[in-house]
N, C-alpha and C positions, 0 to 999 in steps of 0.2 A: 459525549466525549469527542473531542476533535484532536487529531494529530496532524501536523503539517511538516513537510520537508520539501527541499528543492532537488531537482534532478534534471538531466538532459532528456529531451524528447528523443526516443529511439529512431524516429523517422527523419526529423528535421535537424536534430542536434541542438535545438534552441533550448535555453534554460526555461523551466516551468516550475510552478509550485503545485504540489499534490497535497490534497487534503483527504484524510480518511475520517469518516464521521460515523459514530455508532448511535443509532436512533431506533428505538423499538426493537432492540436486540438484533439489529441487522447492521452490517457494515456497508457503507457506500463510499465511493471514491469520486472526487471532482478534481479537475485540473484548471489552472489559470496560467495563461502565457505571459500576460503583462499585468501590472499592478491594478489598474482600474478597469480591467475587462471582466466580463461576467464569468462565474465559475461554470464549467461545462462538465456534466456528469459523464463518468466512464462506465459504459455498459458492461464491458468484460475486462476487469482489471487483470493485469499481467501477473505472472508468478513473482516477478521482481517486486511489484508493488506490495503484494501480500507478505513477502519476506521482509521488506523494509518495515512494514507495519508491525510484524511480529517482533523484529529486533527492537523497535521503539517501545513496544509494550513491555518487553522483557527488561529493558533498561529502566523503565519507570516503576515496575512492580516492586522492587525492594524499597523504594521510597514511598510507596502507597499513594502515588499521585493519581488517584481515581481509577487505577487499573485493578480489576478483580480477577480471581481465579477463573471465573466463567469466561472473561474476555480472552485470557491466554488459551484456555482449552478450546474455545470456539475457533480462534484464528489458527492454532496449531492443527486442528482437524481439517480446516479448509486447505492449508498449505500441503498437508499430507495427501489430500485427495486430488490435488492438481497434478497433471502430468509433468514430468521433468522437462525442462527446456531443452530443445535440440541444439546441439553445437554444430557449427559449420566445420566439417572435417573434409579434407581433400579426398577425392576418390582414388583408390589405389588400383 
């Protein structure tokens, strides 16, 4: 199963395509900055990537577009285990 979306790179603010792929019961992420460039694996996906994947799976689940209960359970557990993102707040 593959799910793709576009987003802005947090470092460069350039547009990129992100692909989440489930193979052998494991999720992997790859990014591509331009159309014909090779896909680059993401060794440590961000919490935002996992949350975007979970949102996409939840939207596809009612339509049964290849999404299983196991997929949702696995990704929800991963998101729950990730530390919350730190927000930049001014020091008082």
